[in-house]
C-alpha positions in Angstrom: -135.7 -74.9 186.5 -136.4 -71.5 186.1 -136.4 -68.8 183.3 -133.2 -67.2 185.1 -131.7 -70.8 185.5 -132.2 -71.2 181.7 -130.6 -68.0 180.8 -127.4 -68.5 183.1 -126.9 -72.0 181.6 -127.2 -71.0 178.2 -124.6 -68.1 178.5 -122.2 -70.1 180.6 -122.7 -72.9 177.8 -121.9 -70.2 175.2 -118.9 -68.8 177.1 -117.5 -72.3 177.2 -118.1 -72.7 173.2 -116.4 -69.4 172.7 -113.3 -70.5 175.0 -113.0 -73.6 172.9 -113.0 -71.5 169.7 -110.3 -69.6 170.9 -108.1 -72.5 172.1 -108.6 -74.2 168.5 -107.7 -71.1 166.7 -104.5 -70.5 168.9 -103.6 -74.1 167.5 -103.8 -72.6 163.9 -100.3 -71.3 163.4 -99.4 -67.9 161.8 -95.6 -67.5 160.5 -94.6 -66.2 164.0 -93.5 -68.5 167.0 -95.3 -68.4 170.4 -94.6 -70.7 173.2 -98.8 -72.0 173.1 -98.0 -73.4 169.7 -96.9 -76.6 171.3 -99.2 -76.8 173.9 -101.2 -79.6 172.6 -98.3 -81.8 171.2 -98.2 -84.9 173.1 -95.0 -87.0 174.2 -94.8 -90.6 175.6 -93.4 -90.1 179.0 -92.8 -93.5 180.6 -95.8 -95.0 179.3 -98.3 -92.3 179.6 -99.1 -89.4 177.2 -98.5 -85.6 178.2 -98.0 -82.4 176.9 -94.5 -81.3 175.8 -94.5 -78.4 178.3 -94.5 -81.0 181.3 -91.4 -82.6 180.1 -89.6 -79.6 179.0 -89.1 -75.7 179.0 -90.4 -74.0 176.0 -88.9 -70.5 175.1 -88.7 -68.2 172.2 -85.4 -68.0 170.8 -86.3 -65.2 168.4 -89.5 -64.2 166.4 -89.5 -67.2 164.3 -87.8 -69.9 166.3 -88.5 -72.0 169.5 -86.3 -73.3 171.8 -87.3 -76.7 173.9 -84.9 -77.4 176.7 -86.0 -80.8 178.2 -85.4 -81.8 181.6 -84.2 -85.5 180.9 -81.8 -86.1 178.3 -83.3 -89.2 177.6 -86.6 -87.5 176.3 -85.0 -85.2 173.7 -85.7 -87.6 171.1 -88.8 -88.4 171.7 -89.9 -84.8 172.3 -88.3 -84.2 168.8 -90.3 -87.0 167.4 -93.5 -86.1 168.8 -93.2 -82.3 167.7 -92.3 -83.6 164.1 -95.2 -86.2 163.9 -97.8 -83.3 165.2 -100.0 -81.7 162.5 -98.2 -78.3 162.8 -95.7 -79.1 159.9 -92.6 -78.3 162.0 -89.2 -79.7 161.5 -87.2 -79.5 164.8 -83.4 -79.9 164.9 -81.7 -81.1 167.8 -78.7 -79.3 169.5 -77.5 -81.4 172.3 -80.2 -80.8 175.0 -81.8 -78.0 173.1 -84.2 -78.8 170.3 -84.7 -75.7 168.1 -88.2 -75.5 166.4 -87.8 -73.0 163.2 -91.1 -71.5 161.9 -91.1 -72.0 157.9 -92.6 -68.9 156.3 -95.9 -69.4 155.1 -96.6 -69.2 151.5 -99.8 -67.5 150.0 -101.5 -70.8 149.1 -100.8 -72.0 152.6 -102.1 -69.0 154.2 -105.7 -69.4 151.9 -105.9 -72.9 153.4 -105.3 -72.1 156.9 -108.1 -69.1 156.4 -110.6 -71.9 155.2 -109.5 -74.1 158.5 -110.4 -71.1 160.6 -113.6 -70.3 158.9 -114.8 -73.7 159.5 -113.9 -73.8 163.0 -115.8 -70.3 163.6 -118.8 -72.0 161.8 -118.7 -74.7 163.6 -119.0 -72.5 166.8 -121.8 -70.5 165.3 -123.6 -73.6 164.9 -122.9 -74.9 168.6 -124.3 -71.4 169.7 -127.4 -71.8 167.5 -128.1 -75.4 169.0 -127.5 -73.9 172.5 -130.2 -71.3 171.6 -132.7 -74.0 170.3 -132.2 -76.4 173.4 -132.6 -73.2 175.6 -135.9 -72.2 173.9 -137.4 -75.9 174.1 -136.6 -75.9 177.7 -138.5 -72.3 178.0 -141.5 -74.0 176.0 -141.5 -77.0 178.5 -141.7 -74.4 181.4 -144.8 -72.9 179.5 -146.3 -76.2 179.1 -145.9 -77.1 182.9 -147.3 -73.5 183.7 -144.2 -72.7 185.4 -144.1 -69.3 183.7 -146.3 -67.0 181.6 -146.5 -66.8 177.7 -145.2 -63.0 178.3 -142.4 -64.3 180.5 -141.5 -67.2 178.0 -141.5 -64.6 175.2 -139.4 -62.0 176.7 -137.0 -65.1 177.8 -136.7 -66.0 174.4 -135.8 -62.5 173.1 -133.0 -62.5 175.7 -131.8 -65.9 174.7 -132.0 -64.5 171.0 -130.1 -61.3 172.2 -127.4 -63.5 173.9 -126.7 -65.8 170.9 -126.2 -62.5 168.6 -123.7 -61.1 171.1 -122.0 -64.5 171.1 -122.1 -65.0 167.3 -120.9 -61.5 167.0 -117.7 -62.4 169.1 -117.0 -65.4 166.9 -117.1 -63.1 163.7 -114.6 -61.0 165.8 -112.5 -64.0 166.7 -112.5 -64.7 162.7 -111.8 -61.4 161.5 -109.0 -61.2 164.1 -107.2 -64.6 163.0 -107.9 -63.8 159.4 -105.7 -60.5 159.6 -103.0 -62.5 161.6 -102.7 -65.0 158.9 -102.4 -62.7 156.1 -99.6 -60.5 157.8 -96.4 -61.4 156.2 
């Protein structure tokens, strides 16, 4: 393994951590409806758990209401139950084959709670970035011990890894600020 490999691997893993954070933040709902909200809701489809969007068409009825049109009539009660039982706090209502999912308005207290959740998710991502930096630095030390690189190269590579870490932590902070603004918007 070379220094370039260590840098490339670290950057790739940090990118993956940032992508996981974006996915987690998308699950924290704001007062507005968006079709990605139900992406992680699982429903029992003939014995196997699948995402709601694989058994139904999800559309926006208006800014605060989602429409879930199931493809098989028999799936409507199961989809409705799956949405109700999810951790999103939604209360769907069936209208024949169409399931309406209204987004309740967020109270100030609920907004504060959601910001705490977002802050925790972001801190977890920052810790993941720092752990990746630690692992990369340990690998660089191993390269130095095995005489695969010089001390100067190892020190330069550690500086590069630190810059990479700073860049991704700043991106996490940016994601947090953006989500906080989104949550506090009425």
